[in-house]
C-alpha positions, 0 to 999 in steps of 0.5 A: 133449213137448207136443202141438199145441193146434191142432184142439182138442187139449189140451197136456200142460202145460195138462192138468197145470195142470187136474189141479193145479187140481182137487186138494183143496187147489186146490178148498179155496183156490178155495172160501176165495177165493170165500167171502172175495169173497162176504163182501166183497160182502155187507159192501159191500152192507150198508154201501151200504144203511146209507148210503142209510138214513142219507141218507134219515133226514138228509133227514127230520130236515132237514125236521122241523128246519125245521118245528120251527124255524119253529114255535118262532120263531113261538110269540110271534106265535101266543100274542099274535095267535092264529088271527085272524092268519090271516084278519086283513085289516090289516097295520100293524107300527107299530100292532102289527096283523098280519093275514096274509090279504092275503099268503095271498090274493096268494100263491094268486092269483098262483101259480094264475094263473101256473099257468093261463097256463103250462099250455098252453105247457108241454103244447105244448112237451112234445108238440112235443119228445116226439112231433112232433120228438124229434130234430134241431137244432130240438128240441135248440135248443128244449130247451136254450132251455127249460132255460136259462129255468130257469137264469136268476136270478130277479132277472134276470126281475125287471129284465126285468119292470120294463123290458119287461113292466110298460109292456106291462101298463100299456098293456093296463090303459089299453085296458081301463079299469083304473088304469094302475099296471103293477105288480101281481098280473097282472104277477107272474103273467106273470113266474111263468108264464115261470119255471115253464114249464120244470119241467112241459115237461121232465117232460112231454117225458120222460113222452111219450117213455116211451109204448110204441111198440106202443100208438101203432103199434096206434092208427095201424094202426086208422086214427087220425091223429096228433092222435087218437093224442096225445089218446087214447093219449099224454095218457091214458098220461102224465097222472100225469107231466104232472100231477106236472110241473104240481104241481112248477111250482106249488110253484116259483111258491108260493115264488118271492121276488125276481122277484115282489117287484120287480113285484107292487107290495108293498102290504099290502092285499087286491087289488081285482082281478088288476091291482091291486098286492099282496104275497105271503108270500115277498115281504113276508118279503123286504121287511120281515124286516131292518126288523123291530124288535119281537119280535112283528113278527119272530115274525109274519114267521116265522109267515108262513114257517110258513104258506107251508111248510104251504100248500106241504106241503098242496098237494103232498099233495093233488097226490100223492093226485090223482096216485095216483088217476090212476095207479091208474085 
């Protein structure tokens, strides 16, 4: 007869089950089952690790494939024009004269000017959402609005720039005594500044929210104000992340095509000032690639893509070195 299980008393059937499970045969069966499970886990982990390695190699091969494709397609232009292509100041496909310097200069000026304009707004939004108001309906609304800015198609920014921004810039040019063209480097930089704000702001907000609370509480305990905590604790702790966001914004600005093409003026000359019309490497490729009717012309445009690719890689490598230096300090 089974005894009661109340008060911790083991029943006879349970005792028999324990005895049965402790026999050599049961122990061997458990060990075999555990061994199969271990082999299965090891095999699954091995497959998962190999999958990750293959995916990483695919990305490397993809980047190398893009680079090699650009190099191969640029060979006719490289052989025909040589290094003078990079600092040539004239772009005249009719006369078979190809100089990329105006486009390289326009790309760098518009991108860095946009970065300078966007940094105060990006850092301000990041500090507001990460430190002052991390929760609530207003921060949620502002965060969704900032993320929506990144989701808007670039052609919409181009239409908005032509309809709203260009007339405003033209009015400003009238007041400061500059030729009132409206379209130009400055207009494209303003468009780019709006487009790249979400990248630095989102990453900066995430980094600020990761600052350990004991660091800030210790500063408050010493009598520091909110501004002093942000300046002396939050910003130094998150400087590498903030710079990474700025670098991501710069990479976005360098490669933007459609919005810039619609408001930059599309002239293949060196701009006299930041209000003058110009061109970028991406915009000239978008404008002229379908019209290229000569092998050297097509190759010269592809070489522009190669130069843009290399400029982006170099700037990202420099930024990574600076981030590593900040992180190791």
